[in-house]
N, C-alpha and C positions, 0 to 999 in steps of 0.2 A: 478268333479274328482280331482281337486286340493286339496280339503279338504280331500277326501278319501285317496289320496296318501301322504298327509301331506307335500306338497312342496310349495315353494314360487314362485316368478316371474321367477326365473331362471329355475326351474323345469317345469313351465308352458310353457316357451319358448322352452324347449327341447321336451315337449309333442306335441307342434305344429309343430316342425321341423321333428320329427321322421317319420311320414308318407311320407313326401317329400323325405327324405333320402332313404327310402325303394323304393319309386317310381323311383327315379333316378337309383338306383342299378338294379331294375327290367327292366327298359327301356334298359339299356346297355346289360343286360343279354339276353333279348328277341331279341335284334338286333344281338347279337353274335350267338344266337341259329338259327336264320333264320326261316325256315318254321316249322310250328307246324302241325302235323298230327291230324286226327280225331277231328274236331272242337267241336263236342258235348262233348267229353271227356275232352278236354282242357278247355272249358268254364265251365263245371260242376266242374272240379277240382279246378279251380281258384276261382269260386264262393264259394265253400265250404271252401277253404283255407281262403278267406276273412272273411266268417262268423265265422270260428273257431278262427282266430286271434282276431277278434272283441269281441267274447265271452270271450276269455282269458283275453283280456284287461279289460272287464267289471268286472271280478272277481279278478283281480290282485290288490294287495295292496302294492307292492314294485315298486318304480320308475324305477329301471333298467329293470325289467321284463316288466313293462308297456311300456317302450320305445322300447324294442325289439318287443313286440307284435304289437305296432303301426307301426313299420317298416314293419312288415309282412302285415298289412292291406294296407299300401301304395303300397307295391310290388304287392300283389295279385290284388288290384284294378287296377293297371296299366296294368298288364297282361290281366285281364278280359276285360278292355276297348279296348286294342289294338287288341286282338283276336276277340272280338265282332265286332269292326269296320271293320276289315279285312273281316270277313265273310259277313257282311252286304254289303260291297262294291262289293265283288265278286258275291254275289247272286242277287243284284238289277239289273234290266234291264238297259242297258246303257242309254236309254232315260229318265229314272226315277231316276238315281243315285243321282243327286244333290238334288232332292226333298226328297228322302228317307233319305239321310244323314242330311239334314236340319231338317226334322221331328224328327229324332232320337236325334239330338242335342237339339232341343227345348224340347222334352220329358225328356231327361236326366236332363237338367237344371231345368225344372219345377218340375219334380218329386223329385229332390234333395231338392229343397226349401220346397216343401210340406212335405217331410220326416223330414226335420229339424224342421218344425213347429210342426208336430205331436210328434216328439221325445222330443221337448222342453216342450210341454204340459204334456206328460207322465212323464218326469223327475220332473216336478213341483208336480205331484200327488204322485209318488212312489219313487222318488230319481233317481239320474243320473246313478249309476251303473245298477240298475234294468232296466231302459229305454234302456241303451246300450245293455244289455243282451237280452231284448225282441227284439230289432232291429236285433240283430245277428241271433236269432232263426227264426224270420220272414223272414229274407233274405235267410237263408238256405232253409226253407220250400217252400216259394213262388218262389224263384229263381230257385230251382231245378225243381219244377213243370212246370215252364215256359220253361226252357231249354229242358226238356224231351218232351214237347208238340210241339216243333217247327219242322215241317217237313223239313225245309230248312237245318237243321243241319245233315240230313241223308247223304248228299253227303260230300265227302272230298274235 
């Protein structure tokens, strides 16, 4: 993406920092907001926001816009993780809560690494912007299907 955005080491540093800045702002915003109603709606909205900002980043060719969109990915990813973890902890039986959270953490870390490997292979074949765009579309489609299929999200 550095070549696509025609930026040097300073721009690369900003690109790496932007999702973190968005995540920090989102964490404070979510803490100030407090309770989020309708878990399915909240999770689906943040999932789609993440996919949309990631897709926007994939097609952006200007550094300021790319930074803003990456801020959005960090923010939406933080909201998605926080809401998802909250729902998971509230829905898991007390005697299984630790195991459920451990399994979720292991799956999240493992799937993230697997996704990074597959995205890297795809980027080598078709280019980085196209691989990021494909990942955004896949996230929107597969994530939405998963969220809509989870019966535990029916309760508030």
